[in-house]
C-alpha positions in Angstrom: -6.9 14.7 -9.6 -10.1 14.6 -7.4 -10.8 11.3 -5.9 -14.3 11.1 -7.5 -12.7 11.4 -11.0 -10.3 8.4 -10.5 -11.2 5.0 -11.9 -10.0 1.7 -10.6 -10.5 -1.9 -11.7 -10.2 -4.8 -9.4 -9.8 -8.3 -10.7 -10.8 -11.1 -8.4 -14.0 -10.7 -6.4 -13.6 -13.6 -4.0 -13.6 -13.4 -0.2 -10.7 -10.9 -0.1 -11.3 -9.1 -3.4 -15.0 -8.4 -2.8 -14.1 -6.8 0.5 -11.4 -4.7 -1.0 -13.7 -3.7 -3.9 -16.2 -2.5 -1.3 -13.6 -0.5 0.5 -12.7 1.2 -2.8 -16.3 2.1 -3.3 -16.7 3.5 0.2 -13.8 5.7 -0.4 -15.5 7.3 -3.4 -13.5 5.7 -6.2 -15.3 4.7 -9.3 -14.6 1.0 -9.2 -15.1 -1.7 -11.9 -15.1 -5.3 -10.6 -14.1 -8.3 -12.8 -14.2 -12.0 -12.0 -14.6 -15.3 -13.9 -17.7 -15.8 -11.7 -20.3 -13.5 -13.3 -22.6 -13.7 -10.3 -19.9 -12.1 -8.2 -19.6 -9.3 -10.8 -23.3 -8.7 -10.8 -23.4 -8.7 -7.0 -20.7 -6.1 -6.9 -22.5 -3.9 -9.5 -25.7 -4.2 -7.4 -23.7 -2.6 -4.5 -22.6 0.3 -6.7 -19.8 -1.1 -8.7 -19.3 0.5 -12.1 -20.4 -1.5 -15.2 -18.5 -1.9 -18.5 -16.3 -4.4 -20.3 -12.6 -4.0 -19.6 -11.9 -3.3 -23.3 -14.3 -0.3 -23.0 -13.0 1.1 -19.7 -9.3 0.3 -19.9 -8.3 3.7 -21.1 -10.1 5.4 -18.1 -8.2 3.5 -15.4 -5.6 4.9 -13.1 -5.0 1.6 -11.2 -5.7 -2.1 -11.7 -5.8 -4.1 -8.5 -5.3 -7.8 -9.0 -6.5 -10.0 -6.1 -6.1 -13.6 -7.3 -4.6 -16.8 -5.9 -1.0 -16.8 -7.2 1.5 -15.6 -9.8 0.1 -17.8 -12.6 -3.3 -16.2 -12.2 -1.8 -12.7 -12.0 0.1 -13.4 -15.2 -3.1 -14.7 -16.9 -5.0 -11.5 -16.0 -2.2 -9.4 -17.4 -0.8 -11.4 -20.3 -3.2 -14.4 -20.9 -5.4 -15.0 -23.9 -7.8 -12.2 -22.6 -5.0 -10.3 -20.8 -5.5 -6.7 -20.0 -1.9 -5.3 -20.2 -2.1 -4.4 -23.9 -5.5 -2.6 -23.4 -4.2 -0.2 -20.7 -2.7 3.2 -21.3 0.8 3.9 -20.4 1.2 5.1 -16.8 -1.5 2.8 -15.4 -0.4 1.2 -12.2 -0.8 -2.5 -11.6 -1.3 -3.3 -7.9 -0.5 -7.0 -7.6 -1.8 -8.5 -4.3 -1.3 -12.2 -4.8 1.2 -14.2 -2.6 4.0 -15.1 -5.0 7.8 -15.7 -5.0 9.8 -12.4 -5.3 11.3 -13.6 -8.6 7.8 -14.0 -10.0 7.0 -10.4 -9.0 10.2 -9.1 -10.6 9.4 -10.9 -13.8 5.9 -9.5 -14.0 7.1 -6.0 -13.2 9.7 -6.1 -16.0 7.1 -7.2 -18.5 4.7 -4.5 -17.4 7.4 -1.8 -17.4 8.4 -2.8 -20.9 4.8 -1.9 -21.9 4.9 1.5 -20.2 2.9 0.3 -17.2 3.8 0.9 -13.5 3.9 -2.1 -11.2 3.5 -2.3 -7.4 4.4 -5.5 -5.6 1.7 -5.2 -3.0 0.6 -8.4 -1.2 -1.9 -7.8 1.7 -2.5 -9.1 5.2 -5.4 -8.9 7.5 -8.1 -11.3 6.4 -11.6 -10.8 5.0 -13.0 -8.6 7.8 -10.3 -6.1 7.5 -10.5 -6.2 3.7 -14.2 -5.1 3.9 -13.3 -2.4 6.5 -10.5 -1.0 4.4 -8.0 -1.6 7.2 -5.6 -4.1 5.6 -1.9 -4.0 5.9 -0.3 -3.7 2.5 3.3 -4.8 2.1 4.4 -2.8 -0.9 7.5 -2.2 -3.0 8.0 -0.4 -6.3 8.9 2.9 -7.8 7.9 6.3 -6.4 5.7 6.8 -9.5 3.9 3.5 -8.8 3.2 4.5 -5.2 1.9 7.9 -6.2 -0.4 6.6 -8.9 -1.7 3.9 -6.6 -2.0 6.2 -3.6 -5.8 6.7 -3.5 -6.5 3.0 -3.9 -4.0 2.0 -1.3 -5.4 4.5 1.1 -8.9 3.2 0.5 -8.0 -0.4 1.1 -5.6 -0.2 4.1 -4.8 1.3 7.5 -1.1 0.6 7.0 0.9 0.8 3.8 4.4 -0.4 4.5 6.6 1.1 1.8 9.5 -1.4 1.5 11.6 0.3 -1.1 11.7 0.7 -4.8 12.9 -2.8 -5.6 10.0 -5.0 -6.7 10.1 -8.3 -4.8 10.6 -6.8 -1.3 6.8 -6.8 -0.8 6.6 -10.5 -1.7 9.5 -11.4 0.5 7.8 -9.7 3.5 4.5 -11.5 2.7 6.4 -14.8 2.7 7.8 -14.1 6.1 4.3 -13.2 7.4 2.8 -16.4 5.9 5.5 -18.5 7.4 4.5 -17.2 10.8 0.7 -17.3 10.4 0.7 -20.8 8.9 2.9 -22.2 11.6 0.8 -20.4 14.3 -2.5 -21.8 12.9 -1.1 -25.3 12.9 0.2 -24.8 16.4 -3.3 -23.5 17.5 -4.8 -26.7 16.1 -2.3 -28.9 17.9 -2.6 -27.0 21.2 -6.4 -26.9 21.3 -6.7 -30.6 20.5 -4.0 -31.4 23.1 -6.1 -29.4 25.5 -9.1 -31.6 24.8 -7.0 -34.7 25.5 -6.3 -33.2 29.0 -9.9 -32.4 29.7 -9.8 -28.8 28.7 -12.8 -27.7 26.7 -12.1 -25.6 23.6 -14.0 -22.6 25.1 -12.0 -22.8 28.3 -8.8 -23.1 26.3 -9.7 -19.9 24.4 -10.8 -18.0 27.4 -7.6 -18.7 29.3 -4.8 -18.9 26.7 -5.8 -15.7 24.9 -5.0 -13.9 28.1 -1.6 -15.7 28.5 1.8 -15.6 26.8 0.8 -18.5 24.5 -1.7 -16.4 22.6 -1.2 -15.1 19.0 -3.3 -13.4 16.3 -3.9 -16.7 14.7 -5.1 -18.3 17.9 -7.5 -15.4 18.7 -8.8 -15.4 15.1 -9.1 -19.1 14.5 -9.8 -20.8 17.9 -13.3 -19.2 18.0 -14.1 -21.2 14.9 -13.2 -24.4 16.7 -15.2 -23.4 19.8 -18.3 -22.8 17.7 -17.8 -25.8 15.4 -18.3 -23.5 12.4 -15.7 -24.1 9.7 -17.3 -21.9 7.0 -14.2 -21.0 5.0 -12.8 -17.5 5.5 -9.4 -18.8 4.6 -9.3 -22.5 3.6 -6.9 -25.2 4.6 -5.9 -25.5 0.9 -4.6 -21.9 0.9 -1.8 -23.0 3.1 -0.7 -25.7 0.8 -0.1 -22.9 -1.7 1.3 -20.3 0.6 3.6 -22.5 2.7 4.6 -24.2 -0.4 5.8 -20.8 -1.8 7.6 -20.1 1.4 9.3 -23.5 1.3 10.4 -22.9 -2.3 11.8 -19.5 -1.5 13.7 -21.0 1.5 15.1 -23.8 -0.6 16.3 -21.3 -3.2 18.0 -19.4 -0.4 19.5 -22.6 1.0 17.7 -21.8 4.2 16.4 -24.7 6.4 12.8 -24.1 7.6 11.8 -27.1 9.6 8.8 -25.6 11.3 7.4 -24.5 8.0 7.9 -28.0 6.6 6.1 -29.5 9.6 3.2 -27.1 9.4 2.9 -27.7 5.6 2.8 -31.5 6.2 -0.2 -31.1 8.6 -2.1 -28.9 6.2 -1.3 -31.4 3.3 -2.6 -34.3 5.4 -5.7 -32.4 6.4 -6.5 -31.6 2.8 -5.9 -35.2 1.8 -8.6 -36.4 4.3 -11.2 -34.0 2.9 -10.7 -30.9 5.0 -9.1 -28.8 2.2 -12.1 -26.5 1.5 -13.0 -26.0 5.1 -11.8 -23.0 7.1 -8.1 -23.4 8.0 -9.1 -23.7 11.7 -10.2 -27.2 10.6 -6.5 -28.2 11.0 -7.6 -28.8 14.7 -10.1 -31.4 13.5 -7.2 -33.3 11.8 -5.2 -33.4 15.0 -8.3 -34.4 17.1 -9.4 -37.2 14.8 -6.0 -38.8 14.7 -6.1 -38.8 18.5 -9.7 -40.2 18.7 -11.0 -36.9 20.2 -14.1 -35.0 19.3 -14.4 -31.2 18.9 -17.6 -29.1 18.9 -19.6 -29.8 15.8 -17.4 -32.6 14.6 -19.3 -35.9 14.9 
């Protein structure tokens, strides 16, 4: 089927979803965008997004991409009071991008398969900038038929699609591993940059030096500039890590696996949220460390 004749719906037009929707448009796919925030829907349509209620367009869709916060919201989109699953034609592929426990992904897949729908367990990594550029990494697992049906959408949204097998849940497991590392790394960045201030090292000097040394990481290079500029406009909020590291911790407990670094990082994000930093960019974890030590970071007081 020619790309221009394919139709995709994306549910969730937040920071990640709006970027991914834009990437679908740039690739030439007819794309419908849906969100509980009608302003976000109208903004997407103004950029070229297709119009139409889901009930009217459901039978035209090849793929539905769901970019919401968690398994519960994914379930609501599919099977809630206004759920879409019973409106879609058989063979439509569900591309589920939320971070969730592997068991949740398997449960949703079974329910979709029972209705004749394909399901791809497809959490993403890369952040909002890469979402808009169509260069995300997608950590996907599902049947060959699901991969094939979702192919044009996956190609539009990503530079790397990691096919992790036909067993749904493998994608979610890999995303949990990734989130464990990134969450710990961001917390470590906040601790290290604040420790540097205590030693007379300015945040900019910290960034200039450490990103050229063995102590660097993607998280440091991505988040430390926010601390240097004192701009905590949320690209990924502190509260996201309460959810994601909480999921990681639950998975670890179910596997009887001790994850002390994850537990320590989650504690820091939880405390940062409790003192009012939850809706700020997750780089604000540095502010939490600094304030406890009586230190001042750029733009903070």
